BASEMAR-759570 format. One line per field, with one value per residue: residue in one letter; chain; x, y, z of N, C-alpha, C in turn. Coordinates in pm, whole numbers. Atoms other than C-alpha are relative to their C-alpha. Layout:
<nodes>
rest = A ...
kette = A ...
n_u = X ...
n_v = Y ...
n_w = Z ...
ca_u = X ...
ca_v = Y ...
ca_w = Z ...
c_u = X ...
c_v = Y ...
c_w = Z ...
</nodes>
This chain:
<nodes>
rest = M G V F L N T A Y Q V L K E Q G R P L T A Q E I T A A A L G R G L L V S N G L T P S Q T M K A K L S V D I L K K G Q R S L F M R S E R G T F A L R E W N Q L S E H V A D R Y Q K A L F D E E I V V F P A A L R P Q Y V P D I G L N A G P L D S Q A L L A E C Y P M Q R Q A A E E D T S V I Q L I S V F V V R H A G K I L T Y K R S K R L P E S R L H G F Y S V A F G G H L N P N D V L H L F N I F D P G Q S H A W L T R E L H E E L R L E Q R G N Q V T R L D Y V G L L Y D D S R A V S R Q H L G L V Y S V E L Q S N Q F D I G E R G F L M D P K F E S L I D I Q S R I S E F E N W S V V L V N A E A A A
kette = A A A A A A A A A A A A A A A A A A A A A A A A A A A A A A A A A A A A A A A A A A A A A A A A A A A A A A A A A A A A A A A A A A A A A A A A A A A A A A A A A A A A A A A A A A A A A A A A A A A A A A A A A A A A A A A A A A A A A A A A A A A A A A A A A A A A A A A A A A A A A A A A A A A A A A A A A A A A A A A A A A A A A A A A A A A A A A A A A A A A A A A A A A A A A A A A A A A A A A A A A A A A A A A A A A A A A A A A A A A A A A A A A A A A A A A A A A A A A A A A A A A A A A A A A A A A A A A A A A A A A A A A A A A A A A A A A A A A A A A A A A A A A A A A A A A A A
n_u = 98 136 41 55 -106 -91 68 6 -134 -27 84 -47 -133 18 75 -86 77 91 128 90 7 84 -80 -102 66 50 -114 -51 96 1 -122 -14 -99 71 122 69 137 78 93 -55 -147 -63 2 -107 -126 -14 -26 -135 -94 15 -58 -145 -51 23 -89 -142 -38 -99 -60 89 -33 111 39 112 -38 115 103 50 -92 -122 -121 -116 -84 -130 3 -63 34 135 28 82 125 14 139 42 -19 -143 -21 47 -91 -116 31 24 -127 -58 -120 -73 24 -44 76 -42 -50 -142 -77 -110 -108 -84 -17 19 4 75 -91 -76 -76 -109 -84 5 134 13 92 64 104 111 68 71 124 83 94 78 136 61 -31 115 12 -113 24 103 -42 -111 -86 -109 -76 -28 -136 -4 -134 -25 -122 -45 -78 -99 -102 -90 23 136 105 114 127 117 126 99 125 124 36 -44 106 -27 43 -78 -123 31 -51 -124 -123 -61 -132 6 67 21 138 23 -81 71 -34 -75 -139 -64 4 -46 -101 -111 -37 16 -94 -131 6 -88 71 130 -16 88 137 15 2 128 98 -21 32 144 25 -107 -55 -137 -64 29 -89 -139 -44 3 -34 -141 -15 126 -32 105 -32 61 145 60 130 41 133 61 133 60 -27 -142 -23 31 -94 -142 -75 -134 -60 -117 -62 -26 -83 16 -114 23 126 101 100 141 90 74 142 31 129 3 -112 -13 -105 -122 -123 -107 -19 -98 59 34 122 112 23 58 145 31 143 73 -27 73 -73 -113 -109 -55 -87 -119 -80 -62 -105 -109 -66 -68 -107
n_v = 16 -19 -141 -46 -7 -108 -126 -14 -37 -138 -90 1 -63 -146 -53 12 39 110 -34 111 37 -100 -122 27 9 -133 -81 53 -34 -146 -43 73 107 127 2 125 11 71 -81 -22 8 -3 137 69 -48 63 143 16 -26 104 125 -17 10 137 94 -34 -28 -104 -38 -94 -142 -63 54 -69 -72 27 67 -73 -107 57 -82 62 68 -67 -112 59 -52 39 137 67 63 130 34 128 111 31 87 132 52 58 136 78 31 131 -5 127 75 140 72 -29 123 13 -109 44 59 -106 -104 80 -77 -125 -113 -16 120 -41 116 56 16 50 -100 48 96 -80 -65 103 26 -120 -14 -122 8 -131 -44 15 142 36 -56 79 141 18 110 -54 -114 -98 -54 -146 -60 -83 -76 -84 -102 -57 -97 -49 67 -21 74 -84 42 -78 43 41 -74 76 19 133 97 87 -77 37 -78 -142 -75 56 -28 118 -12 89 -39 116 42 129 24 30 137 3 -34 93 139 19 -92 -41 76 -102 25 -41 -141 -28 32 -66 -133 -97 27 -33 -145 -45 27 -100 -131 -24 -68 -94 -59 -43 -64 -143 -67 32 105 132 115 36 141 69 137 86 25 123 10 -46 60 -29 57 -62 -45 91 -46 17 139 17 -78 29 -113 14 -121 -54 -118 -97 -115 -112 -89 -117 8 -73 87 -38 113 23 12 -108 20 137 12 -132 -27 77 -60 93 7 97 119 -35 -81 89 85 -80 -10 121 32 -69 67 124 117 38 -94 37 115 -46 -83 89 75 -95 -27 120 35
n_w = -108 47 4 -128 -101 40 -30 -146 -47 40 -80 -138 -2 12 -116 -117 -120 26 62 26 141 65 18 102 129 36 41 127 106 16 68 125 -14 8 79 -30 49 -101 -79 -136 9 -132 -51 71 -59 -132 20 53 -109 -102 52 5 -138 -47 68 -12 -139 -21 128 68 -16 -73 -130 -64 -121 -85 78 116 40 58 -5 63 -99 -5 -94 -120 -132 -35 -40 100 -41 64 27 -58 91 2 -114 40 104 -67 -41 121 64 -26 -81 -8 -124 -4 -103 -138 -62 32 -61 -88 79 54 -103 -121 -124 -5 3 123 34 89 28 136 53 136 54 122 -41 -53 113 75 -71 7 112 -13 -54 -21 -135 -88 -33 -87 -133 -66 3 -96 42 80 -54 104 2 -9 0 -119 18 -113 71 -92 44 -105 -127 -48 70 37 -59 42 -60 99 -16 10 141 41 -27 -114 -116 -119 -2 -5 -114 -50 74 63 62 116 123 86 18 65 119 123 44 126 -30 -93 45 138 52 -86 -119 -104 -108 49 37 112 122 4 -60 65 -41 -142 -16 53 -104 -104 55 -11 -127 -32 122 -25 114 4 -95 33 -90 60 -84 14 -35 -25 -39 -55 -141 -48 2 -125 -32 -137 -22 -117 39 98 137 27 35 142 79 -15 54 56 -55 69 -59 107 -40 91 15 -85 -75 75 62 -4 -18 123 -29 -91 -63 -51 -92 -62 -97 27 -52 -35 -145 -47 -62 -139 6 31 -117 -109 21 76 -14 105 127 28 -51 83 -28 -131 25 74 -89 -98 68 24 -128 -45 96
ca_u = 723 421 236 51 355 582 326 283 659 682 391 515 870 749 505 755 487 257 -63 -371 -429 -704 -464 -194 -439 -596 -253 -146 -465 -457 -105 -158 86 -181 -453 -712 -1032 -1143 -1428 -1225 -857 -789 -894 -660 -381 -447 -451 -126 52 -87 15 365 413 267 483 810 799 1109 1222 920 982 657 525 218 281 -66 -387 -477 -174 131 487 827 1043 1353 1233 1331 1201 851 727 558 196 128 -201 -400 -372 8 1 -202 39 323 146 73 443 628 902 1154 1067 1190 1036 1045 1110 1455 1558 1757 1958 2088 2044 2103 2123 1902 2069 2336 2473 2812 2945 2987 2684 2597 2445 2377 2184 1976 1900 1799 1527 1390 1095 870 543 301 385 32 21 364 260 -29 167 379 525 755 1023 1078 1426 1507 1813 1964 2220 2407 2551 2867 3104 3404 3320 2956 2632 2345 2017 1664 1306 1032 718 356 350 531 303 476 280 495 789 609 789 1090 1446 1653 2010 1889 1808 1674 1362 1209 1406 1291 1269 1397 1712 1783 1687 1815 2061 2278 2468 2344 2599 2891 2910 3196 2973 2654 2791 2592 2267 2322 2401 2089 1883 2035 1977 1599 1621 1947 2054 2428 2517 2343 2578 2892 2908 2965 3000 3368 3318 3035 3068 2830 2815 2572 2211 1992 1708 1512 1216 1130 825 581 635 1013 990 869 1168 1538 1780 2081 2308 2559 2802 2827 3105 3045 3303 3144 2849 2650 2323 1955 1675 1517 1181 1111 824 890 1229 1276 1544 1844 2183 2518 2563 2836 2774 2774 2508 2287 2332 2233 1883 1856 1495 1395 1512 1324 1427 1646 1849 1892 2036 2272 2390 2451 2650 2854 2926 3031 3266
ca_v = 1510 1591 1916 1938 1861 2092 2368 2303 2322 2651 2812 2703 2812 3158 3199 3076 2947 2645 2649 2435 2250 2503 2795 2634 2561 2908 3074 2845 2899 3274 3302 3065 2809 2539 2468 2209 2098 1910 2030 2003 2081 2150 1793 1665 1880 1743 1385 1429 1578 1316 1022 1167 1201 855 678 865 951 1145 1150 1359 1728 1794 1743 1829 2099 2041 1870 1984 2214 2144 2274 2209 1960 2166 2442 2216 2444 2292 1983 1722 1625 1257 1170 882 674 708 558 270 240 174 -140 -247 -260 -590 -654 -931 -1199 -1542 -1817 -1725 -2088 -2057 -1752 -1942 -2114 -1782 -1551 -1761 -1478 -1189 -856 -776 -1091 -1009 -1362 -1583 -1607 -1813 -1510 -1682 -1960 -1700 -1511 -1837 -1871 -1522 -1438 -1139 -1073 -782 -572 -572 -951 -978 -752 -987 -1312 -1410 -1707 -1476 -1222 -904 -786 -423 -215 -38 239 383 711 856 1149 1236 981 1088 917 1083 1063 1182 1161 983 1189 1076 1093 761 455 264 403 214 441 775 1023 800 882 648 591 376 496 259 58 -241 -396 -421 -785 -706 -548 -800 -1125 -1057 -768 -701 -887 -685 -847 -717 -336 -345 -504 -319 19 219 45 85 455 496 332 568 865 819 945 1138 1377 1440 1555 1893 1974 1849 1554 1186 840 768 422 170 -160 -448 -501 -787 -893 -730 -924 -827 -1023 -781 -661 -861 -643 -669 -1045 -995 -787 -859 -570 -580 -333 -113 141 455 713 1057 1301 1592 1664 1840 1679 1735 1509 1349 1281 1619 1608 1238 1256 1542 1697 1535 1588 1419 1302 1127 779 924 1182 909 683 968 972 615 589 823 577 291 -65 -139 174 64 -268 -91 160 -112 -313 -4 63 -298 -310
ca_w = -3067 -3280 -3343 -3010 -2794 -2993 -2957 -2584 -2532 -2723 -2534 -2192 -2273 -2373 -2084 -1826 -1588 -1550 -1759 -1799 -2125 -2204 -2152 -2364 -2645 -2636 -2658 -2942 -3144 -3084 -3219 -3509 -3368 -3376 -3630 -3530 -3697 -3388 -3167 -2843 -2919 -2551 -2465 -2735 -2590 -2239 -2368 -2563 -2260 -2021 -2242 -2290 -1912 -1847 -2105 -2059 -1689 -1591 -1956 -2060 -2121 -1936 -1584 -1379 -1121 -978 -1087 -1442 -1474 -1688 -1666 -1821 -1631 -1712 -1479 -1183 -907 -907 -725 -943 -900 -975 -1143 -991 -1306 -1295 -947 -1092 -1387 -1144 -1031 -1390 -1482 -1511 -1256 -1180 -923 -812 -592 -223 -132 -293 -92 178 -96 -230 70 382 635 741 673 415 250 101 66 -242 -468 -775 -945 -1276 -1101 -916 -1238 -1402 -1137 -1209 -1431 -1503 -1318 -1304 -1001 -860 -877 -716 -428 -353 -401 -99 -289 -486 -392 -595 -697 -612 -702 -398 -454 -153 -282 -128 -154 61 328 362 255 69 261 181 309 116 53 54 -326 -348 -362 -80 216 468 374 388 611 672 573 357 240 -50 -401 -667 -744 -919 -1203 -1563 -1683 -2035 -1892 -1619 -1790 -2141 -2166 -1862 -1590 -1296 -1062 -1270 -1260 -1507 -1769 -1676 -1563 -1821 -1729 -1355 -1383 -1597 -1322 -1065 -1295 -1267 -909 -904 -1181 -1200 -1551 -1519 -1231 -1404 -1169 -1246 -1093 -1027 -879 -869 -683 -619 -240 -175 -131 133 296 606 743 1023 830 619 312 346 318 -40 -153 -209 -256 -487 -310 -494 -351 -566 -529 -681 -810 -619 -391 -665 -785 -859 -745 -1051 -887 -735 -488 -423 -253 -6 214 38 203 256 615 808 945 1297 1201 1056 1358 1589 1435 1312 1438 1154 886 717 803 500 571 933 811 570 830 1088 833 749 1115 1174 873
c_u = -144 -42 -44 111 102 -58 -5 135 28 -78 50 136 -14 -70 81 -72 -93 -133 -87 2 -84 79 107 -62 -49 114 53 -92 1 119 24 105 -64 -126 -67 -142 -90 -88 58 153 68 1 107 136 24 35 142 104 -4 64 152 62 -11 102 147 44 97 68 -89 47 -101 -24 -125 51 -111 -107 -48 92 133 114 111 89 133 1 54 -54 -138 -7 -95 -123 -16 -148 -32 31 148 34 -42 95 124 -24 -34 130 45 132 64 -25 67 -73 55 59 150 87 112 119 98 29 -24 -22 -91 101 69 88 106 91 -13 -144 8 -104 -73 -111 -121 -77 -79 -134 -99 -90 -83 -139 -53 16 -116 -17 109 -21 -97 39 122 92 116 67 40 143 -4 146 11 135 28 102 89 82 79 -32 -139 -99 -116 -129 -113 -122 -100 -133 -121 -44 48 -105 21 -30 82 126 -25 55 129 118 59 141 2 -79 -23 -146 -10 78 -85 41 83 148 70 12 60 122 124 25 1 94 143 -5 92 -70 -128 3 -98 -145 -24 -6 -129 -111 10 -47 -149 -33 101 64 137 56 -22 91 147 59 -5 34 146 26 -136 31 -125 43 -56 -151 -56 -137 -31 -143 -72 -139 -53 35 146 33 -22 99 144 78 135 73 127 50 43 79 -14 125 -13 -133 -114 -96 -135 -81 -83 -149 -37 -142 -17 107 34 121 127 123 101 23 108 -73 -43 -128 -123 -34 -68 -151 -52 -148 -84 13 -80 91 117 121 66 96 129 93 70 113 120 79 82 121 137
c_v = 4 144 50 15 109 135 25 43 147 99 7 68 152 60 -8 -35 -115 49 -125 -32 101 128 -18 2 137 89 -46 33 149 51 -75 -111 -137 19 -135 6 -72 94 34 -10 2 -139 -85 38 -68 -147 -24 19 -112 -131 10 -15 -144 -96 27 27 115 44 95 143 71 -68 75 70 -7 -62 90 108 -61 101 -71 -58 73 117 -40 50 -43 -145 -62 -63 -130 -32 -138 -116 -34 -90 -142 -62 -63 -146 -89 -43 -142 16 -139 -66 -137 -69 25 -123 -19 104 -49 -59 106 110 -67 81 122 115 10 -122 35 -116 -49 -26 -56 87 -50 -101 75 65 -100 -35 116 0 126 -26 143 41 -19 -145 -43 51 -87 -148 -21 -116 47 116 89 51 152 46 96 69 84 97 74 110 45 -59 19 -72 93 -59 88 -53 -30 71 -91 -21 -135 -103 -84 74 -30 85 149 65 -53 44 -129 33 -77 63 -127 -36 -135 -9 -40 -138 -5 29 -112 -141 -22 82 16 -99 98 -21 41 146 37 -22 81 142 101 -20 39 150 58 -22 104 137 32 76 109 50 61 87 151 80 -31 -107 -135 -107 -36 -145 -60 -147 -75 -41 -133 6 34 -64 24 -51 62 54 -92 41 -18 -143 -26 75 -40 111 -40 130 38 123 92 118 108 88 123 -18 72 -98 71 -126 -16 -5 105 -16 -140 -19 140 6 -81 70 -110 7 -103 -118 30 82 -89 -87 77 17 -121 -38 67 -71 -129 -120 -44 91 -31 -118 44 82 -86 -81 89 25 -119 -35 50
c_w = -51 18 136 105 -33 34 150 55 -31 85 144 13 -3 120 129 128 -35 -57 -8 -149 -77 -28 -108 -138 -46 -50 -136 -116 -29 -78 -131 6 -19 -82 22 -52 99 79 136 -4 136 63 -69 57 135 -14 -48 111 104 -43 -3 139 50 -60 29 143 10 -130 -80 24 88 134 46 126 104 -89 -115 -53 -42 3 -75 109 18 97 137 133 47 47 -101 63 -79 -16 55 -93 -16 118 -35 -102 61 34 -120 -67 33 75 3 136 -9 115 141 68 -25 69 90 -76 -49 103 135 127 -13 8 -135 -23 -104 -38 -143 -43 -142 -69 -125 32 54 -114 -82 65 -13 -122 21 59 13 146 96 43 96 142 80 12 90 -39 -88 74 -117 12 -9 -9 118 -19 125 -59 98 -67 123 137 58 -92 -28 57 -54 74 -111 26 -16 -144 -54 38 124 130 124 15 13 127 59 -88 -54 -47 -131 -114 -82 -12 -67 -131 -119 -52 -129 23 75 -58 -138 -40 88 112 117 118 -38 -44 -116 -133 -15 56 -59 43 145 23 -58 103 112 -46 7 128 30 -129 31 -111 -3 92 -27 88 -72 103 -25 36 31 25 45 141 48 -11 138 17 147 19 119 -27 -110 -142 -37 -41 -148 -91 32 -68 -54 29 -77 76 -113 56 -106 -2 90 74 -71 -71 0 21 -126 21 105 54 57 107 52 93 -25 55 28 151 34 63 143 4 -23 120 113 -13 -78 9 -108 -135 -15 25 -87 25 133 -17 -67 88 105 -61 -26 128 48 -87 48
</nodes>
């Protein structure tokens, strides 16, 4: 990890509580764990930690528990504070898009399309685009992974917090995990329509939001269900969901993006339908399709 990050991990591990970069550096210098000839070692420490979190995201050993304060991700009990530049970085990432004019050719109906699909032809139409540009360009549609997670006949639901960039979803419940797809994975490495061929990649995508291994849990079944399209909202017209059904071995899990996804719980279809007005529009489509099946 490098001297600064190794030292930060050791200090935080020993202190057992969140610290500022100044506090981490002072403790490290005082104990001889860190030797720096620079004039502002605490600024170097802050920069090293910030870059590690920015580049690695949920894979970083570190997280911000609040503005200017760092903690170890392994502690789990803390909510994560998201720096403004991380929010901007989300929109700088490259995502997968295809021409909106071709949507009726591959997704003829509004709702969940579970019929035959020439998946390779659709993928051939896809190309990478910067997320910010895609959000502003109505001539393209963005591909999104959508995981509906189940155990023992129940569906895992959660509420989206205001820390997520999609303001339209703040405060709404959802049955859909997932997110934008990486062009290198989708266009060059994996057949995303074949869970048998891409099982490891799909479970990795799910793992960004839902941690299973720490609880001794695992995915026992993963099926591709269909394509989800809903034009009831302007922003929905710019997104196409690739829906997967995920069956878990047990009901044990940890939320990977703590502070982003709240109030997670397994609910029956009847429970969800009884408060369907609390769910975002894609979840409403998925629940209605489930009820009609």
